[in-house]
TORFITI-812687 format. One record per residue: x, y, z of N, C-alpha, C in turn; residue in one letter. Coordinates in steps of 0.02 Angstrom, whole numbers, plus 32768, in hexadecimal, padded with zeros to 4 digits. Atoms other than C-alpha are relative to their C-alpha. Example, Ala and Ser with C-alpha at 12.3 -4.5 7.8 and 13.67 -1.06 7.14 Angstrom:
802D7FC5800082677F1F8186802D803C8000A
7FD67FC57FFD82AC7FCB81657FD980378025S
END
This chain:
800E80347FDCB90C660E66628048800F8028X
7FD47FF47FD5B963660566FD7FF07FBE8020X
800980347FDDB98E655B675E801A801A804EX
7FEB7FF87FB0B9926564683680177FC48005X
7FDD80317FE6BA0E64CE68597FE97FEE8051X
800A800E7FCAB9DC648D68F480337FCD8022X
7FBF802E7FD8BA4C63F8691280037FCD7FCBX
7FDF802E8025BAA3637768A87FFE7FAE8028X
8020804A7FDCBA6862B168CF80367FDD7FBDX
7FD8802D8027BAF8623068947FDB7FC28009X
802D803E8004BAB3619B685A80127FD27FC4X
7FE08029802CBAD4610867E97FDC800B7FBEX
801E7FE6805BBACA613A67137FB07FE87FF5X
805580168005BA2860D967127FD080198027X
80337FDD7FCCB9D8612F6792800380527FF3X
80087FAE8002BA1761E267687FD480007FB2X
802C80068033B9CD61C266B97FCB7FF57FF0X
8030800C7FF9B92361B366D97FCC803A7FD8X
80157FD7801AB89F620766797FE180398027X
80137FC37FE2B87E62BF66AD803080288038X
7FB47FE47FD6B92962CB6710802780307FF0X
7FCE7FCF800FB98763526713804D80008010X
7FC8801D7FF3BA416336670F803D804B7FEEX
7FD37FD9800CBAD963AF673180367FDB7FDFX
7FDB800D8019BB5D638C66CB804B801B8007X
7FB37FE87FE8BC2F639366D17FFA805B7FD5X
7FF57FCB8031BC1B642F664C7FD68044801CX
802C7FDE7FC4BB9D648266DC7FC680147FC9X
80457FF7801DBB086465664D7FD27FE38025X
803580357FE8BA61642E66857FCB7FF97FD6X
80258021802DBA0363B566327FC67FE18011X
804680347FDCB951635F664780017FB27FC4X
8012803F8034B92B62AA66077FCB80027FE5X
803D800B8016B8AF62A165997FED7FCC7FBCX
8025801C8032B840624E650C800980237FB2X
80057FCF8033B86D628B64657FF87FC47FB5X
80048020803CB827624863C47FF87F97800BX
7FEF80437FE6B8186197641F802C7FFC802DX
7FCF80217FE0B8A7618A64638023803C8041X
7FDB7FD87FCAB90F61BD650D802780397FDEX
7FCF7FC18011B980626564F9800F802D8032X
7FEA7FD27FBBB9D862E3655E7FE180417FD5X
80287FB88016B9856394654F803A803A8024X
7FD97FCA7FDFBA0A6421655D7FD3803F801AX
80447FCC7FF3B99E649D65C8802C804C7FE6X
7FE97FC18015BA25652F65957FE5800E7FC3X
800A800E8040BA0A651264E07FD17FED7FDAX
803F801D8019B96364C164D67FFA7FDF7FD6X
800D8026803CB99C644C645B80227FB78025X
7FDE803C7FE8B9BF638F6467802D7FF07FF1X
7FB880167FF4BA64634C648680157FD17FC7X
7FEF80338033BAB062ED63E7804E80137FFBX
7FC87FFD800EBB6962DF63F880267FD47FD1X
7FE2801F8037BBE562A86386802D7FBB8018X
7FE780247FE0BC3B624364037FD77FB4800BX
804280257FDCBB9361CC641D7FF97FD97FB9X
800480238034BB8F6145639A7FAE7FF47FEEX
805680008017BAC8612D63A27FE1803D801CX
80207FC87FE0BA5561B363B57FBE7FFF800AX
803B80147FE9B9BE615A63D27FF07FBD8045X
7FFC80257FD4B99F610C64777FB27FEC8028X
804C801C7FEEB90160A964A8800080018044X
7FF57FF57FBFB93860A1655A8022802F8022X
7FDF7FE17FDEB968610365ED80497FE88009X
7FCD80237FE7B9EF60866611803E80147FC0X
7FC57FF4802EBA476098655C8006804A7FF1X
7FF57FBC7FFCBA376157656780418009803BX
7FD37FFE7FB4BA946147661580427FE27FD7X
7FBC80328013BB1A60CD65B5802C80347FCFX
7FDD7FEB8033BB37613C6530802480518010X
7FFE7FA57FDCBB3B61F3659580247FFD8046X
80027FFB7FC9BB6661D3662F8059800F8010X
7FB47FDB7FF4BC07622D66897FE87FEA8052X
8007800E7FB0BC34620967447FE8803B801BX
80017FCB7FCFBC1D62C3676C7FB180107FFBX
805980118000BB4F62A6673D7FE38001802EX
8031800F7FB9BAE962CB67C97FA980197FEAX
80437FD48010BA1E62E267CE7FFA8030803DX
80057FC17FDDB9F6637D68117FB080088013X
80387FE87FECB96263BE68757FFE804E7FDFX
7FF07F988019B9396478681D7FB5800B7FF5X
80437FD08000B8AF64F06814800780237FC6X
80057FE38044B891652567577FD580398001X
80297FB7800AB86265E367427FFD800A7FBBX
7FF97FDA8048B834661A669F7FC9803B7FFEX
80117FD98015B80C66B666777FD5801A7FC9X
80247FEF8049B79C670865F77FD680447FFBX
80067FB9800EB79C67B965B77FBE80067FD6X
80487FF38033B6E967D8655A800180517FFCX
800B7FAC800BB6DB6899650A7FCB7FF27FF1X
803C80058007B62D68BE64FA7FFD80267FA3X
800F7FEC8046B5E968C264417FC6802C7FF6X
80547FEF8013B579694D640D7FF980007FB8X
END
């Protein structure tokens, strides 16, 4: 998987943490806001895993606002990106 970053958009935390947005963080990771088991969650696009940090008290977020309150840092930006997924299939005989 490769993410081609077009530009970052600064916004308020509640605008950044909306379903489907791709976020660039201070650690240079990319996350997408998604629903996971009926709750809002961050999916790390590098590891393909839901973020579950030990420094966040609550792990289930019913709203994107709750998620933003728990995870937002001033370095977070929504990015416009193009996601390219390559699949290598081998022909089975």
